[in-house]
N, C-alpha and C positions, 0 to 999 in steps of 0.2 A: 797133309791136312793138319789144321789146327783148330782147336775149339776156342770160341770166345774171344775174336781177336778184338782190339781196342774199338769203341766206337764213339761218335761225336753223339749228343744227346738227341740229335735227329734221327739217328740212326745209320748216318753215313760212315763208312769205314775210316779211320785215321790213316793216312796215307804214309807209306813209306818215302825216303827221299829219293826223287826221280822217278817217283811212281804217277802214272798219267790214267786217271778213270775215264773209259770209252763210253760206258752206258750204265744204264741202270734199267730194270725190267721187273715191273710190279706184277702181281697176279699169278706167281709161279709156285707150285709145289715141289718141294725139296725132299728127296729121300736119300737115307745113306745107312750102311750096316757099320756092325762091330764097332759100336760107340759104347765104352765102358759106363754100368750103372743104368742104362736105358733098358727097356724092357724086350728082352730077345736081341739086344743089341742094335735095334732098328730104329731109327728116328725119322718121323714124317712130320713136316711143317709146311704151312703156307706161309708166303712173305715175298722178299724182293732180293734179286741177285744182281750184284755190282760186278762188271768186268773191268778190268784195267790191264795194263801192259804186263802185270807182275802176277795175277792173281785172279780168282773169283771168289768173291765172298756173298754169301747167303746171310740175310738178316731174317729171322723169323719175325713175324706180325704179333704172335703171341709166343712167349719163351716155353721151350717143352722142359720141364724141371728147371735145371739151372743152366741151360743152353740156350743161348740168345742167337749165337752164329758160328758160321763155318767159314774157314779160311783154307782155299784150295791153291796153292801156286800152280801156276800153268806149266812149269817145268816138271812137276811131279804128277800131272794127268797123263792116263795111257788108255789106248781102247776106247777112245770117243766114238760115237755114233749116233746118228740121227735117225730117229725111228718114226714111222707113220703107220700105227696099226689103224685098222680098220674100224673098231669099236672103241676106241679109246682115243684121249688126246695126243697131240705129237710131243714128243720129248727127246732129250738127250740124255744118253747112258754112258758110263765109263768107267774108270778106275782112278784113284788117286792115292798116292804113297803118303804116309803120316811124315810129319815134319818132326824128327827124331833130335833130341838134344845131344849135344856134342859128346857127353860123358856116358850116353846110353848105348845099349847093343841094339842094332838095327833088327836082328832076329826076333826079337821079342814084340816087335811092332808089326801088325797085320796091314795089308793093303784093303783099301775100303772100296766099295763099289758104291757109285752116286747114280741118281736120275734126277733130271730137271725137267718136271711136266709143265707144259704149257697150257694153263687151265683158262685163261681169260684172253682171247684175241689169237692173231696170227704171230708167226715167228720168223717173217721173212727178212726183217731187219736183224733179229739176235743170231739167228744161226749163221749166215755167211761171215758176220764179224767175227763170232767165235771162232769158226773153223780157221779163217784167215789169219786171226791173231795166233791161235795157238799155233799153226804151221810156222808162221814167221818166227815166233819164238824159238822154236825148235832148230830152224836152221841157222839162225844166227847165234844160237848157244850150243850147237852141236859138238863143238870143240872141246867143250866143258863137262859133257855128260859121259860118263864110263859106258862102254858098250855091253858089258855081260852082268853088270849089277844094279839094284834099284837105285836111283839118284841119290847121292848124298850131295850133291852141288847145292850152292847156297842159291837157294830161290831167287833172290834180289838181283842175280845177274840176268834175268829176263827183262830187268828194268832197261837195259841197254837196247833192246829192241825198237826201232823206229817205226811208230805207228802213224805220224803226222800223214803220209801218203796214202796210207790205207782208210784213214778217217776221210780223206778228201772225195775219195772214190765210193764211199760206201753207199749202198742201195737202201733207201729208205722205205719200207713197205707201209702203205698206209692204214693196213689191218693190223699192223705191229704196234701196240702200244710202248714199245720200248723208248726209252729216252736217251738220246745221244748227247753226250757234254762237249758242247761246242768251246767251253772255257771251263776251267776246272772249278768245282764247288767249293774247295776248300784249299785257299791258297796259303794259310799261316803257314810258314815255313819252320817256325818254332815249335810246331806240334807234330812235325813228321818223324815217323819212327825210324829207326836205323838197323833194325835186327829183328828177326824172327823170334829171336830167344829172350822175349821181355818177362819180367815176374808178372805182368797183367795178363799173359797169354797164357792159358790153359792147353797143354799139348797132349794128343792122345798117339 
């Protein structure tokens, strides 16, 4: 995971080369732990989550301190689970590895746990697309992932995962306010990023 990825003025994440945004979902609450400088290491915020063929990006409606957004490469997510508690809202929980700069020691970075809570409306569109996409990314990239250690693979390798077929067969739940991108919202190729290790991105 990386803190504060580059955003356009409208809050949309600046895409990587070959990145395709699949959906945006407003009205979610995002929780994550082990964030340096935050109260007790935990951050909780409401906002919008974007899902692409490479990553999830949560963009807070109101910044939490100096934090505005969280970037989670799909190749670094594990243990994801859809939860339907009786007295609370549906949510997805899981773990995500930090994006570690190449000159840093992986051992000093902790794995984060996260939760995406669907506070407004259903999740029948978001949940199947999320699980299908993350499973497709893993199947396509399994030859790149070391079997016995946390991923150090380039997160952008997920960009080679074919998503067009998945989008054509996506089920749209009328109770789910998720917005599916039938065409890419930011086509400016000159603004596309080429690496996770950008001077404007703050890593954890």
